[in-house]
C-alpha positions as CSV (number, residue, x, y, z in Angstrom):
1,X,-14.8,-40.9,299.8
2,X,-13.5,-37.2,300.6
3,X,-11.7,-34.5,298.9
4,X,-8.1,-34.5,299.9
5,X,-7.9,-30.6,300.7
6,X,-7.8,-28.6,297.8
7,X,-5.8,-31.1,295.8
8,X,-8.9,-32.1,293.8
9,X,-7.9,-35.7,294.6
10,X,-10.4,-38.4,296.3
11,X,-9.4,-40.7,299.2
12,X,-11.0,-43.0,301.3
13,X,-12.3,-41.9,304.6
14,X,-9.7,-44.2,306.2
15,X,-6.1,-44.2,305.4
16,X,-4.0,-47.3,306.1
17,X,-0.8,-46.7,307.6
18,X,1.8,-49.3,307.0
19,X,4.3,-48.6,309.8
20,X,3.9,-52.1,310.9
21,X,4.9,-53.8,307.4
22,X,7.9,-55.8,307.8
23,X,8.2,-55.2,311.6
24,X,5.1,-56.5,313.7
25,X,3.4,-57.8,310.5
26,X,5.6,-60.3,308.2
27,X,4.7,-60.1,304.6
28,X,2.2,-62.6,304.5
29,X,0.5,-60.8,307.2
30,X,1.1,-57.6,305.5
31,X,-0.6,-59.1,302.2
32,X,-3.6,-60.1,304.2
33,X,-3.7,-56.6,305.9
34,X,-3.3,-55.0,302.6
35,X,-6.2,-57.0,300.9
36,X,-8.7,-56.4,303.7
37,X,-7.9,-52.6,303.0
38,X,-8.8,-53.1,299.6
39,X,-12.0,-55.2,299.8
40,X,-13.3,-52.4,302.3
41,X,-12.7,-49.9,299.6
42,X,-9.6,-48.1,300.9
43,X,-7.5,-46.5,298.2
44,X,-5.2,-44.5,300.4
45,X,-1.9,-45.7,301.9
46,X,0.7,-43.8,304.1
47,X,4.0,-45.1,304.4
48,X,7.7,-43.6,305.3
49,X,11.2,-44.4,304.4
50,X,12.2,-45.1,308.2
51,X,9.5,-47.7,308.7
52,X,11.4,-50.6,308.9
53,X,14.3,-48.8,307.4
54,X,12.9,-49.1,304.0
55,X,11.1,-52.6,304.4
56,X,7.6,-51.3,304.6
57,X,7.9,-49.4,301.3
58,X,9.4,-52.5,299.6
59,X,6.5,-54.8,300.8
60,X,3.8,-51.9,299.7
61,X,5.6,-51.8,296.7
62,X,5.1,-55.1,295.8
63,X,1.5,-55.4,297.1
64,X,0.3,-52.5,295.0
65,X,2.2,-53.0,291.8
66,X,-0.8,-54.5,289.8
67,X,-2.8,-51.4,290.7
68,X,-0.3,-48.4,291.4
69,X,-2.9,-45.9,289.5
70,X,-5.9,-46.9,291.7
71,X,-4.1,-45.9,294.9
72,X,-3.0,-42.7,296.6
73,X,0.4,-43.4,298.0
74,X,2.3,-41.3,300.5
75,X,6.1,-41.5,302.1
76,X,8.1,-39.4,304.3
77,X,11.5,-38.3,304.6
78,X,13.4,-36.7,307.5
79,X,14.5,-39.0,310.1
80,X,17.8,-41.0,310.2
81,X,18.1,-43.6,307.5
82,X,22.1,-43.8,307.2
83,X,25.0,-43.2,309.4
84,X,27.3,-40.5,308.9
85,X,26.7,-36.4,309.2
86,X,23.9,-36.3,306.4
87,X,22.2,-39.4,307.0
88,X,18.9,-37.3,308.1
89,X,17.5,-34.1,308.1
90,X,15.6,-31.8,305.3
91,X,18.5,-30.6,303.2
92,X,18.0,-30.7,299.8
93,X,20.8,-33.3,299.5
94,X,19.0,-35.3,301.8
95,X,15.6,-35.2,300.3
96,X,16.8,-35.6,296.7
97,X,18.7,-39.0,297.5
98,X,15.9,-40.4,300.0
99,X,13.0,-39.4,297.3
100,X,14.9,-41.8,294.9
101,X,15.2,-44.7,297.2
102,X,11.7,-44.2,298.2
103,X,10.5,-44.6,294.5
104,X,12.7,-47.6,294.0
105,X,11.2,-49.3,296.8
106,X,7.7,-48.7,296.1
107,X,8.2,-49.6,292.1
108,X,6.5,-46.2,291.1
109,X,7.5,-43.3,289.2
110,X,6.0,-40.5,291.7
111,X,4.8,-40.2,295.1
112,X,1.2,-38.6,295.3
113,X,1.9,-37.0,298.8
114,X,5.6,-36.6,300.3
115,X,5.8,-35.7,303.8
116,X,8.4,-33.6,305.8
117,X,8.3,-36.3,308.4
118,X,9.7,-33.9,311.3
119,X,10.9,-30.4,311.6
120,X,14.9,-29.8,311.2
121,X,16.2,-26.8,313.0
122,X,19.4,-27.1,311.3
123,X,18.0,-26.4,307.8
124,X,16.4,-23.3,306.7
125,X,12.7,-23.8,305.9
126,X,13.2,-22.4,302.5
127,X,16.1,-24.7,301.6
128,X,13.6,-27.9,302.5
129,X,10.4,-26.1,300.5
130,X,12.8,-25.1,297.6
131,X,13.8,-29.0,297.3
132,X,10.1,-30.1,297.6
133,X,9.0,-27.8,294.9
134,X,11.9,-29.1,292.5
135,X,10.5,-32.5,293.0
136,X,6.9,-31.1,292.0
137,X,8.1,-29.5,289.1
138,X,10.1,-33.0,288.1
139,X,7.1,-35.0,288.4
140,X,8.4,-37.1,291.3
141,X,6.0,-36.0,294.0
142,X,2.6,-34.6,293.5
143,X,1.8,-32.7,296.5
144,X,4.4,-31.7,299.6
145,X,3.0,-32.1,302.9
146,X,3.9,-31.9,306.4
147,X,4.1,-34.0,309.9
148,X,4.9,-33.0,313.3
149,X,5.6,-29.6,312.8
150,X,3.9,-26.6,314.9
151,X,1.2,-24.6,313.5
152,X,3.6,-21.5,313.2
153,X,6.3,-23.6,311.4
154,X,3.5,-24.6,309.2
155,X,2.0,-21.1,308.6
156,X,5.4,-19.5,308.0
157,X,5.9,-22.3,305.0
158,X,2.6,-21.7,303.6
159,X,3.5,-17.9,303.3
160,X,7.0,-18.3,302.0
161,X,5.6,-20.8,299.4
162,X,2.9,-18.0,298.5
163,X,5.5,-15.3,298.4
164,X,8.0,-17.3,296.0
165,X,5.3,-19.4,293.9
166,X,6.6,-22.7,295.1
167,X,4.2,-25.8,295.5
168,X,2.7,-25.4,299.1
169,X,2.1,-28.0,301.7
170,X,-1.3,-29.5,300.7
171,X,-1.7,-32.2,303.5
172,X,-1.0,-32.3,307.3
173,X,-0.7,-35.3,309.5
174,X,-0.7,-34.6,313.2
175,X,-1.1,-36.8,316.1
176,X,-4.7,-36.7,317.2
177,X,-6.8,-38.8,319.4
178,X,-9.2,-38.6,322.2
179,X,-6.4,-38.2,324.8
180,X,-4.0,-36.2,322.7
181,X,-5.9,-33.4,321.5
182,X,-3.2,-30.4,321.4
183,X,-4.0,-30.2,317.3
184,X,-7.5,-28.8,318.0
185,X,-5.8,-25.5,319.5
186,X,-3.9,-24.4,316.4
187,X,-3.3,-27.1,313.9
188,X,-6.6,-28.1,312.8
189,X,-7.9,-24.8,313.0
190,X,-5.0,-23.9,310.4
191,X,-5.9,-26.9,308.1
192,X,-9.3,-25.6,307.9
193,X,-8.3,-21.9,307.2
194,X,-5.6,-23.0,304.5
195,X,-7.5,-25.9,302.7
196,X,-5.1,-28.6,304.1
197,X,-6.1,-32.1,303.9
198,X,-5.4,-33.6,307.4
199,X,-5.0,-37.3,308.1
200,X,-4.2,-37.8,311.7
201,X,-2.0,-40.6,313.2
202,X,-2.5,-42.7,316.4
203,X,-6.5,-42.3,316.3
204,X,-6.4,-45.2,318.8
205,X,-3.6,-43.5,321.0
206,X,-1.3,-46.3,320.2
207,X,-3.9,-49.1,321.5
208,X,-5.0,-47.2,324.6
209,X,-8.3,-46.6,323.3
210,X,-8.8,-50.1,321.7
211,X,-10.7,-51.4,324.8
212,X,-7.6,-53.8,325.7
213,X,-6.1,-51.6,328.4
214,X,-7.6,-50.6,331.8
215,X,-6.2,-49.1,335.3
216,X,-6.5,-52.5,336.9
217,X,-5.5,-54.7,334.0
218,X,-2.5,-54.0,331.7
219,X,-2.4,-56.0,328.7
220,X,1.2,-58.1,328.7
221,X,1.7,-57.2,325.1
222,X,1.1,-54.2,322.9
223,X,2.8,-51.2,322.0
224,X,1.9,-49.2,325.4
225,X,4.0,-52.2,327.4
226,X,6.7,-53.3,324.8
227,X,7.4,-49.7,323.0
228,X,9.1,-47.3,325.4
229,X,8.1,-44.2,323.4
230,X,4.6,-45.3,323.6
231,X,4.9,-46.0,327.2
232,X,5.9,-42.8,327.7
233,X,3.6,-41.0,325.4
234,X,0.4,-42.6,326.9
235,X,1.7,-43.6,330.6
236,X,0.1,-40.7,332.5
237,X,-2.4,-42.4,334.7
238,X,-5.2,-39.9,333.6
239,X,-4.9,-41.4,330.1
240,X,-5.5,-44.8,331.5
241,X,-8.6,-43.4,333.6
242,X,-9.9,-41.9,330.2
243,X,-9.3,-45.0,328.3
244,X,-11.2,-47.2,330.8
245,X,-14.4,-44.7,331.0
246,X,-14.5,-44.6,327.2
247,X,-14.4,-48.2,326.9
248,X,-17.4,-48.5,329.3
249,X,-19.2,-45.8,327.3
250,X,-18.5,-47.4,324.0
251,X,-19.7,-51.0,325.5
252,X,-22.9,-49.5,326.8
253,X,-23.9,-48.5,323.1
254,X,-22.8,-51.9,321.9
255,X,-19.9,-50.4,320.0
256,X,-16.2,-51.7,319.7
257,X,-14.0,-49.1,321.4
258,X,-11.9,-48.9,318.5
259,X,-14.3,-48.3,316.2
260,X,-15.7,-45.5,318.2
261,X,-12.5,-44.0,318.9
262,X,-11.5,-43.8,314.9
263,X,-15.2,-42.3,314.3
264,X,-14.4,-39.6,316.8
265,X,-11.5,-38.5,315.0
266,X,-13.1,-38.9,311.7
267,X,-16.1,-36.9,312.9
268,X,-13.6,-33.3,313.1
269,X,-14.6,-31.1,310.5
270,X,-10.8,-30.6,309.6
271,X,-10.0,-34.2,309.4
272,X,-9.9,-36.0,305.9
273,X,-9.1,-39.5,306.9
274,X,-7.6,-40.8,310.3
275,X,-4.6,-43.4,309.6
């Protein structure tokens, strides 16, 4: 277990992401995944309102209801949840409405960590940060957090919060794995400097580093084949070459590639817990 930034909260060195709940994983499979995590000592679960359009939160809420106080739970806001002009974004109006829906689906009175899931170019940062601060004062969220923002935007937000006495971002969630290392340039040094917890997503590169893909033989199933976003993100032939070399490196040492890929992300001194 590790300290989560400067929050004083202790979390397992692995965080479990629930994006598959209600999608690739039906309710029965989700329950098996959750139980396996709890048996392994994981107390940290990451979710988002947009995962399955609320379905993931609903399933997680049911699974954790009997032990809510033993867990550290995250959710997110920012991507589109409803049709119409105000169905997405980081305006106070949208944030306030979405946090209530997330709390209801998760069957809880507070979120430990609440992420701005993306940057909203149409909403001033001050508007978003003020809304998050209000939710902290109301006890509906405990720690504001940020995902998918570049370092300069995070640094600007931290400065605004310091100047105005608002609750600051306490946790960062960047993409980080062996073939996507941009976070090392500015995001991870910023997190270390400012004491932010870091829970990177995609430590396996969408499955690329799991050992089941190679340049010659591509799997017929999996995100990299069936999901256009992942196919575009990791489609560069150099990524496949890296994955093949990495798999061989792991196998020579009698290690599972997936385990080694996650351990590699976990080894960075700025990282709290890979998802």
